[in-house]
Gaussian input, Z-matrix of N, CA and C with variables (Angstrom, degrees):
# hf/3-21g

backbone

0 1
 N
 C     1     B1
 C     2     B2     1     A1
 N     3     B3     2     A2     1     D1
 C     4     B4     3     A3     2     D2
 C     5     B5     4     A4     3     D3
 N     6     B6     5     A5     4     D4
 C     7     B7     6     A6     5     D5
 C     8     B8     7     A7     6     D6
 N     9     B9     8     A8     7     D7
 C    10    B10     9     A9     8     D8
 C    11    B11    10    A10     9     D9
 N    12    B12    11    A11    10    D10
 C    13    B13    12    A12    11    D11
 C    14    B14    13    A13    12    D12
 N    15    B15    14    A14    13    D13
 C    16    B16    15    A15    14    D14
 C    17    B17    16    A16    15    D15
 N    18    B18    17    A17    16    D16
 C    19    B19    18    A18    17    D17
 C    20    B20    19    A19    18    D18
 N    21    B21    20    A20    19    D19
 C    22    B22    21    A21    20    D20
 C    23    B23    22    A22    21    D21
 N    24    B24    23    A23    22    D22
 C    25    B25    24    A24    23    D23
 C    26    B26    25    A25    24    D24
 N    27    B27    26    A26    25    D25
 C    28    B28    27    A27    26    D26
 C    29    B29    28    A28    27    D27
 N    30    B30    29    A29    28    D28
 C    31    B31    30    A30    29    D29
 C    32    B32    31    A31    30    D30
 N    33    B33    32    A32    31    D31
 C    34    B34    33    A33    32    D32
 C    35    B35    34    A34    33    D33
 N    36    B36    35    A35    34    D34
 C    37    B37    36    A36    35    D35
 C    38    B38    37    A37    36    D36
 N    39    B39    38    A38    37    D37
 C    40    B40    39    A39    38    D38
 C    41    B41    40    A40    39    D39
 N    42    B42    41    A41    40    D40
 C    43    B43    42    A42    41    D41
 C    44    B44    43    A43    42    D42
 N    45    B45    44    A44    43    D43
 C    46    B46    45    A45    44    D44
 C    47    B47    46    A46    45    D45
 N    48    B48    47    A47    46    D46
 C    49    B49    48    A48    47    D47
 C    50    B50    49    A49    48    D48
 N    51    B51    50    A50    49    D49
 C    52    B52    51    A51    50    D50
 C    53    B53    52    A52    51    D51
 N    54    B54    53    A53    52    D52
 C    55    B55    54    A54    53    D53
 C    56    B56    55    A55    54    D54
 N    57    B57    56    A56    55    D55
 C    58    B58    57    A57    56    D56
 C    59    B59    58    A58    57    D57
 N    60    B60    59    A59    58    D58
 C    61    B61    60    A60    59    D59
 C    62    B62    61    A61    60    D60
 N    63    B63    62    A62    61    D61
 C    64    B64    63    A63    62    D62
 C    65    B65    64    A64    63    D63
 N    66    B66    65    A65    64    D64
 C    67    B67    66    A66    65    D65
 C    68    B68    67    A67    66    D66
 N    69    B69    68    A68    67    D67
 C    70    B70    69    A69    68    D68
 C    71    B71    70    A70    69    D69
 N    72    B72    71    A71    70    D70
 C    73    B73    72    A72    71    D71
 C    74    B74    73    A73    72    D72
 N    75    B75    74    A74    73    D73
 C    76    B76    75    A75    74    D74
 C    77    B77    76    A76    75    D75
 N    78    B78    77    A77    76    D76
 C    79    B79    78    A78    77    D77
 C    80    B80    79    A79    78    D78
 N    81    B81    80    A80    79    D79
 C    82    B82    81    A81    80    D80
 C    83    B83    82    A82    81    D81
 N    84    B84    83    A83    82    D82
 C    85    B85    84    A84    83    D83
 C    86    B86    85    A85    84    D84
 N    87    B87    86    A86    85    D85
 C    88    B88    87    A87    86    D86
 C    89    B89    88    A88    87    D87
 N    90    B90    89    A89    88    D88
 C    91    B91    90    A90    89    D89
 C    92    B92    91    A91    90    D90
 N    93    B93    92    A92    91    D91
 C    94    B94    93    A93    92    D92
 C    95    B95    94    A94    93    D93
 N    96    B96    95    A95    94    D94
 C    97    B97    96    A96    95    D95
 C    98    B98    97    A97    96    D96
 N    99    B99    98    A98    97    D97
 C   100   B100    99    A99    98    D98
 C   101   B101   100   A100    99    D99
 N   102   B102   101   A101   100   D100
 C   103   B103   102   A102   101   D101
 C   104   B104   103   A103   102   D102
 N   105   B105   104   A104   103   D103
 C   106   B106   105   A105   104   D104
 C   107   B107   106   A106   105   D105
 N   108   B108   107   A107   106   D106
 C   109   B109   108   A108   107   D107
 C   110   B110   109   A109   108   D108
 N   111   B111   110   A110   109   D109
 C   112   B112   111   A111   110   D110
 C   113   B113   112   A112   111   D111
 N   114   B114   113   A113   112   D112
 C   115   B115   114   A114   113   D113
 C   116   B116   115   A115   114   D114
 N   117   B117   116   A116   115   D115
 C   118   B118   117   A117   116   D116
 C   119   B119   118   A118   117   D117
 N   120   B120   119   A119   118   D118
 C   121   B121   120   A120   119   D119
 C   122   B122   121   A121   120   D120
 N   123   B123   122   A122   121   D121
 C   124   B124   123   A123   122   D122
 C   125   B125   124   A124   123   D123
 N   126   B126   125   A125   124   D124
 C   127   B127   126   A126   125   D125
 C   128   B128   127   A127   126   D126
 N   129   B129   128   A128   127   D127
 C   130   B130   129   A129   128   D128
 C   131   B131   130   A130   129   D129
 N   132   B132   131   A131   130   D130
 C   133   B133   132   A132   131   D131
 C   134   B134   133   A133   132   D132
 N   135   B135   134   A134   133   D133
 C   136   B136   135   A135   134   D134
 C   137   B137   136   A136   135   D135
 N   138   B138   137   A137   136   D136
 C   139   B139   138   A138   137   D137
 C   140   B140   139   A139   138   D138
 N   141   B141   140   A140   139   D139
 C   142   B142   141   A141   140   D140
 C   143   B143   142   A142   141   D141
 N   144   B144   143   A143   142   D142
 C   145   B145   144   A144   143   D143
 C   146   B146   145   A145   144   D144
 N   147   B147   146   A146   145   D145
 C   148   B148   147   A147   146   D146
 C   149   B149   148   A148   147   D147
 N   150   B150   149   A149   148   D148
 C   151   B151   150   A150   149   D149
 C   152   B152   151   A151   150   D150
 N   153   B153   152   A152   151   D151
 C   154   B154   153   A153   152   D152
 C   155   B155   154   A154   153   D153
 N   156   B156   155   A155   154   D154
 C   157   B157   156   A156   155   D155
 C   158   B158   157   A157   156   D156
 N   159   B159   158   A158   157   D157
 C   160   B160   159   A159   158   D158
 C   161   B161   160   A160   159   D159
 N   162   B162   161   A161   160   D160
 C   163   B163   162   A162   161   D161
 C   164   B164   163   A163   162   D162
 N   165   B165   164   A164   163   D163
 C   166   B166   165   A165   164   D164
 C   167   B167   166   A166   165   D165
 N   168   B168   167   A167   166   D166
 C   169   B169   168   A168   167   D167
 C   170   B170   169   A169   168   D168
 N   171   B171   170   A170   169   D169
 C   172   B172   171   A171   170   D170
 C   173   B173   172   A172   171   D171
 N   174   B174   173   A173   172   D172
 C   175   B175   174   A174   173   D173
 C   176   B176   175   A175   174   D174
 N   177   B177   176   A176   175   D175
 C   178   B178   177   A177   176   D176
 C   179   B179   178   A178   177   D177
 N   180   B180   179   A179   178   D178
 C   181   B181   180   A180   179   D179
 C   182   B182   181   A181   180   D180
 N   183   B183   182   A182   181   D181
 C   184   B184   183   A183   182   D182
 C   185   B185   184   A184   183   D183
 N   186   B186   185   A185   184   D184
 C   187   B187   186   A186   185   D185
 C   188   B188   187   A187   186   D186
 N   189   B189   188   A188   187   D187
 C   190   B190   189   A189   188   D188
 C   191   B191   190   A190   189   D189
 N   192   B192   191   A191   190   D190
 C   193   B193   192   A192   191   D191
 C   194   B194   193   A193   192   D192
 N   195   B195   194   A194   193   D193
 C   196   B196   195   A195   194   D194
 C   197   B197   196   A196   195   D195
 N   198   B198   197   A197   196   D196
 C   199   B199   198   A198   197   D197
 C   200   B200   199   A199   198   D198
 N   201   B201   200   A200   199   D199
 C   202   B202   201   A201   200   D200
 C   203   B203   202   A202   201   D201
 N   204   B204   203   A203   202   D202
 C   205   B205   204   A204   203   D203
 C   206   B206   205   A205   204   D204
 N   207   B207   206   A206   205   D205
 C   208   B208   207   A207   206   D206
 C   209   B209   208   A208   207   D207
 N   210   B210   209   A209   208   D208
 C   211   B211   210   A210   209   D209
 C   212   B212   211   A211   210   D210
 N   213   B213   212   A212   211   D211
 C   214   B214   213   A213   212   D212
 C   215   B215   214   A214   213   D213
 N   216   B216   215   A215   214   D214
 C   217   B217   216   A216   215   D215
 C   218   B218   217   A217   216   D216
 N   219   B219   218   A218   217   D217
 C   220   B220   219   A219   218   D218
 C   221   B221   220   A220   219   D219
 N   222   B222   221   A221   220   D220
 C   223   B223   222   A222   221   D221
 C   224   B224   223   A223   222   D222
 N   225   B225   224   A224   223   D223
 C   226   B226   225   A225   224   D224
 C   227   B227   226   A226   225   D225
 N   228   B228   227   A227   226   D226
 C   229   B229   228   A228   227   D227
 C   230   B230   229   A229   228   D228
 N   231   B231   230   A230   229   D229
 C   232   B232   231   A231   230   D230
 C   233   B233   232   A232   231   D231
 N   234   B234   233   A233   232   D232
 C   235   B235   234   A234   233   D233
 C   236   B236   235   A235   234   D234
 N   237   B237   236   A236   235   D235
 C   238   B238   237   A237   236   D236
 C   239   B239   238   A238   237   D237
 N   240   B240   239   A239   238   D238
 C   241   B241   240   A240   239   D239
 C   242   B242   241   A241   240   D240
 N   243   B243   242   A242   241   D241
 C   244   B244   243   A243   242   D242
 C   245   B245   244   A244   243   D243
 N   246   B246   245   A245   244   D244
 C   247   B247   246   A246   245   D245
 C   248   B248   247   A247   246   D246
 N   249   B249   248   A248   247   D247
 C   250   B250   249   A249   248   D248
 C   251   B251   250   A250   249   D249
 N   252   B252   251   A251   250   D250
 C   253   B253   252   A252   251   D251
 C   254   B254   253   A253   252   D252

   B1=1.4474
   B2=1.5160
   B3=1.3253
   B4=1.4556
   B5=1.5228
   B6=1.3435
   B7=1.4603
   B8=1.5189
   B9=1.3154
   B10=1.4668
   B11=1.5274
   B12=1.3168
   B13=1.4673
   B14=1.5343
   B15=1.3113
   B16=1.4693
   B17=1.5259
   B18=1.3255
   B19=1.4731
   B20=1.5235
   B21=1.3117
   B22=1.4671
   B23=1.5223
   B24=1.3311
   B25=1.4700
   B26=1.5248
   B27=1.3116
   B28=1.4699
   B29=1.5200
   B30=1.3229
   B31=1.4657
   B32=1.5196
   B33=1.3163
   B34=1.4652
   B35=1.5241
   B36=1.3209
   B37=1.4732
   B38=1.5284
   B39=1.3154
   B40=1.4632
   B41=1.5296
   B42=1.3203
   B43=1.4663
   B44=1.5275
   B45=1.3255
   B46=1.4707
   B47=1.5215
   B48=1.3233
   B49=1.4670
   B50=1.5239
   B51=1.3207
   B52=1.4650
   B53=1.5212
   B54=1.3153
   B55=1.4643
   B56=1.5223
   B57=1.3293
   B58=1.4675
   B59=1.5203
   B60=1.3113
   B61=1.4751
   B62=1.5251
   B63=1.3366
   B64=1.4685
   B65=1.5166
   B66=1.3144
   B67=1.4543
   B68=1.5273
   B69=1.3239
   B70=1.4625
   B71=1.5239
   B72=1.3054
   B73=1.4705
   B74=1.5312
   B75=1.3172
   B76=1.4675
   B77=1.5206
   B78=1.3145
   B79=1.4612
   B80=1.5290
   B81=1.3419
   B82=1.4629
   B83=1.5302
   B84=1.3179
   B85=1.4645
   B86=1.5234
   B87=1.3244
   B88=1.4496
   B89=1.5242
   B90=1.3204
   B91=1.4566
   B92=1.5211
   B93=1.3341
   B94=1.4666
   B95=1.5268
   B96=1.3231
   B97=1.4717
   B98=1.5261
   B99=1.3325
   B100=1.4649
   B101=1.5263
   B102=1.3214
   B103=1.4661
   B104=1.5288
   B105=1.3329
   B106=1.4682
   B107=1.5287
   B108=1.3178
   B109=1.4658
   B110=1.5248
   B111=1.3344
   B112=1.4658
   B113=1.5182
   B114=1.3409
   B115=1.4675
   B116=1.5295
   B117=1.3291
   B118=1.4673
   B119=1.5263
   B120=1.3196
   B121=1.4684
   B122=1.5277
   B123=1.3338
   B124=1.4680
   B125=1.5301
   B126=1.3243
   B127=1.4645
   B128=1.5254
   B129=1.3254
   B130=1.4590
   B131=1.5272
   B132=1.3194
   B133=1.4674
   B134=1.5269
   B135=1.3048
   B136=1.4676
   B137=1.5328
   B138=1.3287
   B139=1.4659
   B140=1.5251
   B141=1.3229
   B142=1.4664
   B143=1.5233
   B144=1.3030
   B145=1.4678
   B146=1.5229
   B147=1.3079
   B148=1.4614
   B149=1.5281
   B150=1.3157
   B151=1.4559
   B152=1.5238
   B153=1.3191
   B154=1.4721
   B155=1.5250
   B156=1.3168
   B157=1.4637
   B158=1.5185
   B159=1.3040
   B160=1.4643
   B161=1.5317
   B162=1.3175
   B163=1.4619
   B164=1.5155
   B165=1.3208
   B166=1.4573
   B167=1.5203
   B168=1.3468
   B169=1.4647
   B170=1.5276
   B171=1.3338
   B172=1.4769
   B173=1.5183
   B174=1.3344
   B175=1.4613
   B176=1.5264
   B177=1.3166
   B178=1.4630
   B179=1.5302
   B180=1.3154
   B181=1.4747
   B182=1.5275
   B183=1.3327
   B184=1.4615
   B185=1.5153
   B186=1.3104
   B187=1.4596
   B188=1.5280
   B189=1.3173
   B190=1.4661
   B191=1.5290
   B192=1.3236
   B193=1.4627
   B194=1.5250
   B195=1.3251
   B196=1.4628
   B197=1.5291
   B198=1.3193
   B199=1.4570
   B200=1.5263
   B201=1.3126
   B202=1.4605
   B203=1.5234
   B204=1.3108
   B205=1.4605
   B206=1.5264
   B207=1.3141
   B208=1.4628
   B209=1.5363
   B210=1.3222
   B211=1.4612
   B212=1.5291
   B213=1.3383
   B214=1.4603
   B215=1.5239
   B216=1.3225
   B217=1.4663
   B218=1.5188
   B219=1.3103
   B220=1.4638
   B221=1.5290
   B222=1.3098
   B223=1.4659
   B224=1.5283
   B225=1.3230
   B226=1.4606
   B227=1.5333
   B228=1.3091
   B229=1.4652
   B230=1.5348
   B231=1.3141
   B232=1.4606
   B233=1.5311
   B234=1.3226
   B235=1.4679
   B236=1.5194
   B237=1.2964
   B238=1.4590
   B239=1.5300
   B240=1.3415
   B241=1.4644
   B242=1.5224
   B243=1.3182
   B244=1.4611
   B245=1.5249
   B246=1.3305
   B247=1.4624
   B248=1.5177
   B249=1.2940
   B250=1.4645
   B251=1.5227
   B252=1.3320
   B253=1.4608
   B254=1.4987
   A1=112.38
   A2=116.92
   A3=119.68
   A4=110.41
   A5=116.70
   A6=119.48
   A7=111.54
   A8=116.95
   A9=120.79
   A10=110.17
   A11=116.34
   A12=120.89
   A13=110.44
   A14=116.46
   A15=120.69
   A16=109.98
   A17=116.83
   A18=120.48
   A19=111.48
   A20=116.09
   A21=120.20
   A22=109.74
   A23=116.58
   A24=119.99
   A25=110.80
   A26=117.21
   A27=120.12
   A28=111.03
   A29=116.60
   A30=120.34
   A31=111.46
   A32=117.24
   A33=120.89
   A34=110.60
   A35=116.19
   A36=121.13
   A37=110.12
   A38=116.89
   A39=121.07
   A40=111.13
   A41=116.97
   A42=120.94
   A43=110.16
   A44=116.88
   A45=120.65
   A46=110.38
   A47=116.50
   A48=120.64
   A49=111.08
   A50=117.32
   A51=120.87
   A52=112.37
   A53=116.82
   A54=120.64
   A55=112.36
   A56=117.35
   A57=120.39
   A58=114.65
   A59=117.52
   A60=122.23
   A61=111.62
   A62=115.94
   A63=121.32
   A64=109.18
   A65=113.84
   A66=120.12
   A67=107.84
   A68=116.42
   A69=121.42
   A70=107.78
   A71=116.05
   A72=120.49
   A73=112.25
   A74=116.37
   A75=120.70
   A76=109.33
   A77=116.01
   A78=121.72
   A79=113.29
   A80=116.36
   A81=120.08
   A82=112.61
   A83=117.73
   A84=121.62
   A85=109.70
   A86=116.20
   A87=119.96
   A88=108.60
   A89=116.49
   A90=121.16
   A91=112.48
   A92=117.53
   A93=120.45
   A94=111.76
   A95=117.69
   A96=121.11
   A97=112.04
   A98=117.53
   A99=121.07
   A100=114.96
   A101=116.80
   A102=120.31
   A103=109.50
   A104=115.51
   A105=120.50
   A106=109.92
   A107=115.31
   A108=121.31
   A109=111.19
   A110=118.32
   A111=119.36
   A112=111.06
   A113=117.46
   A114=120.33
   A115=110.68
   A116=116.86
   A117=120.15
   A118=109.99
   A119=116.86
   A120=119.30
   A121=110.87
   A122=117.03
   A123=120.40
   A124=110.67
   A125=116.60
   A126=121.35
   A127=110.14
   A128=117.27
   A129=121.33
   A130=111.76
   A131=116.45
   A132=120.23
   A133=109.70
   A134=117.02
   A135=121.10
   A136=111.13
   A137=117.47
   A138=120.43
   A139=110.07
   A140=116.94
   A141=120.67
   A142=110.85
   A143=115.80
   A144=120.98
   A145=111.59
   A146=116.07
   A147=120.46
   A148=112.88
   A149=117.50
   A150=120.26
   A151=113.44
   A152=116.35
   A153=121.16
   A154=111.98
   A155=114.76
   A156=121.74
   A157=106.72
   A158=117.61
   A159=119.46
   A160=110.56
   A161=114.46
   A162=118.37
   A163=109.73
   A164=116.91
   A165=120.71
   A166=111.31
   A167=116.32
   A168=120.18
   A169=111.09
   A170=115.68
   A171=119.84
   A172=112.33
   A173=115.89
   A174=119.06
   A175=114.10
   A176=117.03
   A177=119.97
   A178=109.69
   A179=115.22
   A180=122.10
   A181=112.79
   A182=117.08
   A183=122.55
   A184=110.02
   A185=114.97
   A186=121.19
   A187=107.84
   A188=117.27
   A189=121.00
   A190=112.86
   A191=118.38
   A192=120.40
   A193=112.50
   A194=117.46
   A195=119.71
   A196=110.32
   A197=117.31
   A198=121.72
   A199=113.99
   A200=116.32
   A201=122.13
   A202=106.13
   A203=117.09
   A204=119.55
   A205=109.90
   A206=116.00
   A207=120.95
   A208=111.65
   A209=117.08
   A210=120.84
   A211=112.47
   A212=117.59
   A213=120.06
   A214=110.41
   A215=115.58
   A216=120.34
   A217=110.40
   A218=116.78
   A219=121.65
   A220=110.80
   A221=116.80
   A222=121.04
   A223=110.42
   A224=116.68
   A225=120.74
   A226=110.00
   A227=116.87
   A228=121.64
   A229=111.42
   A230=115.89
   A231=120.20
   A232=113.24
   A233=116.78
   A234=121.06
   A235=109.27
   A236=117.19
   A237=120.79
   A238=113.91
   A239=117.88
   A240=120.52
   A241=111.79
   A242=117.44
   A243=121.68
   A244=112.82
   A245=114.28
   A246=121.62
   A247=106.29
   A248=117.13
   A249=120.57
   A250=109.02
   A251=115.52
   A252=120.91
   A253=108.68
   D1=-26.73
   D2=179.34
   D3=-61.78
   D4=-36.75
   D5=178.62
   D6=-61.36
   D7=-37.69
   D8=178.54
   D9=-62.66
   D10=-40.95
   D11=178.85
   D12=-65.51
   D13=-41.10
   D14=177.87
   D15=-63.89
   D16=-41.12
   D17=177.92
   D18=-61.95
   D19=-40.28
   D20=178.35
   D21=-61.79
   D22=-48.15
   D23=-179.77
   D24=-61.23
   D25=-43.04
   D26=178.82
   D27=-60.84
   D28=-41.35
   D29=177.81
   D30=-62.53
   D31=-43.84
   D32=178.58
   D33=-61.17
   D34=-47.41
   D35=-179.60
   D36=-61.47
   D37=-42.32
   D38=179.96
   D39=-64.70
   D40=-43.23
   D41=178.38
   D42=-61.37
   D43=-45.11
   D44=178.88
   D45=-60.81
   D46=-46.09
   D47=-178.87
   D48=-63.56
   D49=-43.03
   D50=-178.58
   D51=-64.80
   D52=-36.50
   D53=-177.01
   D54=-84.10
   D55=-38.58
   D56=-172.11
   D57=-108.03
   D58=-13.42
   D59=-171.96
   D60=60.42
   D61=26.33
   D62=178.45
   D63=-116.72
   D64=146.92
   D65=175.00
   D66=-113.25
   D67=113.35
   D68=-178.72
   D69=-86.62
   D70=113.84
   D71=-176.12
   D72=-81.31
   D73=-40.46
   D74=-177.43
   D75=-91.20
   D76=112.80
   D77=-176.50
   D78=-70.44
   D79=-8.31
   D80=-179.18
   D81=-105.07
   D82=-0.73
   D83=178.52
   D84=-75.39
   D85=134.04
   D86=177.22
   D87=-66.31
   D88=129.00
   D89=-176.32
   D90=-62.30
   D91=-25.27
   D92=177.39
   D93=-64.31
   D94=-19.64
   D95=179.09
   D96=-76.55
   D97=-29.00
   D98=-173.55
   D99=-115.35
   D100=-12.61
   D101=-172.84
   D102=-127.84
   D103=138.09
   D104=177.16
   D105=-64.95
   D106=149.00
   D107=-176.83
   D108=-57.88
   D109=-42.22
   D110=-178.39
   D111=-63.42
   D112=-32.59
   D113=177.05
   D114=-71.55
   D115=-35.25
   D116=177.39
   D117=-62.50
   D118=-37.87
   D119=177.31
   D120=-61.61
   D121=-42.57
   D122=176.94
   D123=-63.08
   D124=-39.79
   D125=178.46
   D126=-61.70
   D127=-46.10
   D128=-179.67
   D129=-63.23
   D130=-40.62
   D131=178.21
   D132=-63.15
   D133=-42.10
   D134=179.37
   D135=-67.32
   D136=-37.88
   D137=175.32
   D138=-61.35
   D139=-42.27
   D140=176.98
   D141=-59.03
   D142=-46.55
   D143=-176.72
   D144=-67.08
   D145=-47.21
   D146=-172.20
   D147=-78.68
   D148=-32.03
   D149=-174.04
   D150=-112.94
   D151=5.06
   D152=178.47
   D153=50.46
   D154=47.72
   D155=176.40
   D156=-128.55
   D157=138.80
   D158=-178.35
   D159=-90.40
   D160=161.44
   D161=175.41
   D162=-61.89
   D163=-33.69
   D164=175.99
   D165=-59.71
   D166=-42.17
   D167=176.79
   D168=-63.17
   D169=-40.63
   D170=-178.32
   D171=-66.57
   D172=-40.71
   D173=-172.83
   D174=-98.60
   D175=-1.66
   D176=177.56
   D177=-61.93
   D178=126.38
   D179=-178.34
   D180=58.14
   D181=29.01
   D182=179.87
   D183=-129.72
   D184=168.67
   D185=172.47
   D186=-132.74
   D187=-161.43
   D188=-175.98
   D189=-60.37
   D190=-20.35
   D191=-177.09
   D192=-70.08
   D193=-12.49
   D194=177.00
   D195=-69.90
   D196=-15.41
   D197=-173.60
   D198=-83.65
   D199=48.47
   D200=167.80
   D201=-120.20
   D202=158.03
   D203=177.92
   D204=-59.94
   D205=-42.47
   D206=-179.63
   D207=-61.39
   D208=-47.43
   D209=-177.15
   D210=-72.43
   D211=-37.42
   D212=175.73
   D213=-63.05
   D214=-42.66
   D215=178.04
   D216=-57.60
   D217=-47.95
   D218=-178.58
   D219=-63.98
   D220=-44.11
   D221=-178.27
   D222=-63.25
   D223=-44.38
   D224=179.87
   D225=-68.21
   D226=-40.67
   D227=179.19
   D228=-59.88
   D229=-40.32
   D230=-177.89
   D231=-79.14
   D232=-11.66
   D233=-179.89
   D234=-78.34
   D235=120.02
   D236=-175.26
   D237=-75.16
   D238=-4.08
   D239=179.33
   D240=-91.50
   D241=1.11
   D242=-172.12
   D243=-66.48
   D244=131.34
   D245=167.29
   D246=-143.35
   D247=117.51
   D248=179.25
   D249=-73.37
   D250=137.73
   D251=179.16
   D252=-104.84

């Protein structure tokens, strides 16, 4: 199962890099600190498409603190609807 979690994180990092041309080194940094809001929307849409998870699933019982690579990875990993594309 650890490999699945690593794959999720790699996908998130790749999506961020593809959309923003930025490489986020600290997995605990809130993405709102380094990425413009409009780019975050594109990232979320791509996460929905690639991982078949809705924004509702991501933000259910969450707040802005979910917006770190580490927390997004955990939230997606714990979502039982996940299928990587």
